Each structure stands twice: as structure tokens, then as C-alpha cells.
Residue, then its C-alpha position, 0 to 999 in steps of 0.5 A: m471196816r472204816e478208817v478214822t482220820t481226825h487225828r491228822c492235822g496235815a503235818g507231823m507223825d500222825e499223818e503216817v498213823t492209820i486208825k481202823v474201826l474193825d466192828e459195827p456199832g453195838p448196843g449203845g451205837a458206838c463201835h468197840l474194836y479199833a486197830i492202830q497202826p503206827g507210821g513205819l511199822e507196817q505189820v504192827d497193830t495196837f488194838i483197843l477193845f472197848q466195853k461192849g454192852p452194859v457191865a451189869e448185863v454182859g460183864p466186863n469185856g473191854i476198857s472205858c473211854e475214862a481208862l483211855l483218857a487216863v492213859v493220855a492224861d498221864r502221858l501229857q503230865s509226863f511231858q509237862a514234867g519233862p524237859y520240854p513242857c509247853p502251853e499246848n500240852a497244858q491245854a490238852l491236859e486240861n481238856v482231857k481232865r475235863a473230859i474225864g470229869a464229864l464222863h465221871g459225872r455221867t457215871i455218878d448221875r446214872a449210879k444215883r438213879t440206879v441205872e448205871g451198868t444197864t441199858n436204861a437211860 
């Protein structure tokens, strides 16, 4: 098990949030199971389970990066529509949208090459 700390910036609530990687890298070289423990809630973990292996070969068994980014985008859009919009959230939202677009582009390219959902590059 290892801890991820890149969400921390030295100030704010994220200093108290713990992110742990609970598994070893799988077929694509990435880990799949993460536990997030909010600050102040010592016995509460939120688990994120990513897809492990190509869907066409192993079936659906987790979420995609795109799905998690969509949650982040929705949250940032909600903040921007709320009483405290700010330039930093607008910039973060644009970057999240760019990330989703890049991942969608990769998927579309792989589908055109008929390798989407497989271990073929």
C-alpha cells in the first residue's frame, strides 16, 4: 500500500485528507483501488474502483478516469453557478474538460482502429 499526496498544497482541508492506493498495478500499469479518508472522519473511507483490464476481454468491473473527471467537472460547474464563482474554479473546470476531451479523443481513435477495449495498442 502507498499513499498519494499530490492533492496537498501546504494549506487548506486537503492537508487532512488521506489517499491510499490499495492494490498493485494491473495490465495497463495503473492501480485500480483507492481509499480516500476525509479529514476528521477517521473510520470513514470512500473507495474508488477503476476498470481493471480491457472491457472487451474482462467485462466492466470499475469506473473510467472520464467518469471520475465528470464528477469533478459537475462539482466545479456547480460552484461556478453558486454564490462564489471564481477564476481559479473556472480555470480548473476548463482543464478538467480538456482532460476529458483528450481521453475521449483517445477512445475514439482506438475505436476507429478497432482496438478499443483490448490490450492491443
